[in-house]
C-alpha positions as CSV (number, residue, x, y, z in Angstrom):
1,M,51.8,12.6,-2.6
2,S,54.4,11.5,-0.8
3,R,53.9,9.4,1.9
4,L,54.6,11.6,4.4
5,E,51.6,14.0,3.6
6,I,49.9,10.5,3.7
7,L,50.3,10.1,7.6
8,L,50.0,13.5,8.0
9,I,47.0,13.9,6.7
10,T,45.4,10.6,7.9
11,G,46.8,11.6,11.5
12,I,44.6,14.9,11.2
13,V,41.7,12.3,10.1
14,C,42.2,10.5,12.8
15,I,42.6,13.5,15.4
16,V,39.5,15.3,14.5
17,C,37.0,11.8,14.5
18,A,38.6,11.2,17.9
19,T,37.8,14.4,19.1
20,A,34.7,14.0,17.8
21,F,33.9,10.7,19.0
22,F,34.9,11.8,22.7
23,Y,32.7,15.4,22.6
24,V,29.7,13.4,21.3
25,S,29.5,10.8,23.5
26,Q,30.0,13.5,26.2
27,N,26.7,14.6,24.9
28,P,24.7,11.5,24.2
29,G,21.9,14.2,22.7
30,M,23.5,15.9,20.0
31,L,22.9,13.4,17.7
32,S,19.4,12.9,18.6
33,F,16.4,14.1,16.8
34,Q,14.2,13.9,19.4
35,E,12.9,17.7,19.9
36,S,13.8,19.5,23.0
37,N,11.5,19.8,26.1
38,E,11.6,23.1,25.5
39,V,10.1,23.0,22.0
40,K,7.8,20.3,23.3
41,A,6.4,22.4,26.3
42,K,5.5,25.5,23.5
43,R,4.2,23.0,20.4
44,V,1.8,21.5,23.1
45,L,0.5,25.0,24.5
46,K,0.3,26.4,21.0
47,R,-1.7,23.2,20.5
48,Y,-4.0,23.3,23.6
49,F,-4.9,27.6,22.8
50,I,-5.7,26.8,19.4
51,L,-8.2,24.3,20.8
52,V,-9.6,26.9,23.3
53,D,-9.8,29.3,20.5
54,H,-11.7,26.2,18.4
55,C,-13.9,26.0,21.7
56,L,-14.7,29.7,21.9
57,N,-15.9,29.9,18.2
58,L,-18.0,27.0,18.8
59,S,-19.6,28.8,21.6
60,A,-20.2,31.9,19.4
61,K,-21.9,29.7,16.9
62,K,-24.0,28.7,18.8
63,A,-25.2,31.9,20.9
64,A,-25.7,33.2,17.6
65,L,-27.9,30.2,16.3
66,S,-29.8,30.5,19.9
67,A,-30.1,33.9,19.4
68,A,-31.9,33.8,15.7
69,A,-34.1,30.5,16.7
70,L,-35.4,33.2,19.6
71,A,-36.3,35.6,16.9
72,V,-38.0,33.3,14.4
73,I,-39.8,31.8,17.7
74,Q,-40.8,35.7,18.9
75,D,-41.6,35.8,15.2
76,L,-44.3,32.9,15.8
77,Q,-45.5,34.7,18.8
78,R,-46.3,37.6,17.1
79,Y,-47.4,36.8,13.3
80,G,-48.2,33.1,14.4
81,F,-47.2,29.9,12.4
82,S,-45.8,29.6,8.7
83,P,-43.6,27.4,7.4
84,Q,-40.6,29.2,6.6
85,S,-40.9,29.8,10.5
86,D,-40.9,26.2,10.9
87,E,-38.1,25.1,8.0
88,K,-36.1,27.8,9.8
89,L,-36.4,26.3,13.3
90,S,-35.9,23.2,11.9
91,K,-32.8,24.4,9.9
92,N,-31.3,25.9,13.1
93,R,-31.7,23.3,15.4
94,K,-30.0,21.1,13.4
95,E,-27.5,22.8,12.8
96,F,-27.4,23.6,16.7
97,N,-27.4,20.1,17.6
98,E,-24.1,19.7,15.0
99,I,-21.8,22.4,16.2
100,D,-22.8,21.3,20.4
101,A,-21.7,17.8,19.3
102,Q,-19.0,19.1,18.2
103,H,-18.2,21.3,21.5
104,E,-19.7,18.4,23.6
105,H,-16.7,16.1,21.9
106,L,-14.0,18.7,22.0
107,C,-14.3,21.1,24.4
108,K,-16.5,19.6,28.0
109,G,-15.1,17.8,30.5
110,K,-10.8,19.2,30.0
111,D,-10.9,20.6,33.8
112,D,-7.9,17.8,34.5
113,M,-6.2,19.2,30.9
114,S,-7.0,23.2,31.8
115,R,-5.3,22.7,34.8
116,S,-2.4,20.7,33.7
117,V,-2.3,23.5,30.9
118,R,-1.8,26.0,33.7
119,M,1.1,23.8,35.2
120,L,2.4,23.7,32.5
121,E,2.5,27.5,31.6
122,A,3.8,28.5,34.9
123,L,6.8,26.1,34.4
124,V,7.4,27.6,30.7
125,K,7.4,31.1,31.9
126,I,10.0,30.2,34.7
127,G,11.5,28.6,31.9
128,D,11.5,24.8,34.3
129,F,11.6,22.6,30.8
130,D,12.7,19.6,32.5
131,S,9.8,19.4,34.9
132,A,6.9,20.5,31.9
133,A,8.2,17.6,29.6
134,P,6.1,14.8,31.4
135,I,3.2,17.9,32.1
136,A,3.6,18.2,28.2
137,D,3.3,14.5,27.4
138,L,0.4,14.5,29.6
139,V,-1.5,17.3,28.3
140,E,-0.9,16.1,24.7
141,K,-2.4,12.7,25.5
142,E,-5.6,14.6,26.2
143,L,-5.7,16.6,23.4
144,P,-8.6,15.8,20.8
145,A,-6.7,14.3,17.2
146,G,-6.4,17.4,14.9
147,F,-5.3,19.9,17.6
């Protein structure tokens, strides 16, 4: 290669690098690996709705266990005491208490979070992701681990 070709290639590389440097300095978020406000807001909403779905499933299990316990109690009233009925009731009570503890821990006292989620959902619907980001941070802090 001649010196002229080397100078030409070097000049082109310098121009490309300078242009890229100028462009990136004008757009500092370009090289950032942080998620965008839109992605964060939608991710937090998705996590919240997974939690709500889980809470609904826990409530349904509690209702089913209550109905099963009621059926056993009605059988006790009709037919009298039996060791099987007592065993069924104690097993049912134990399972109900476990599910109730989960429900209490995950689902109770989340009124502030549900208000924040309604605001977050409204902001996402209108596309105001810059305003949604701080609310998404707040909701994310309140979400239990695993959701």
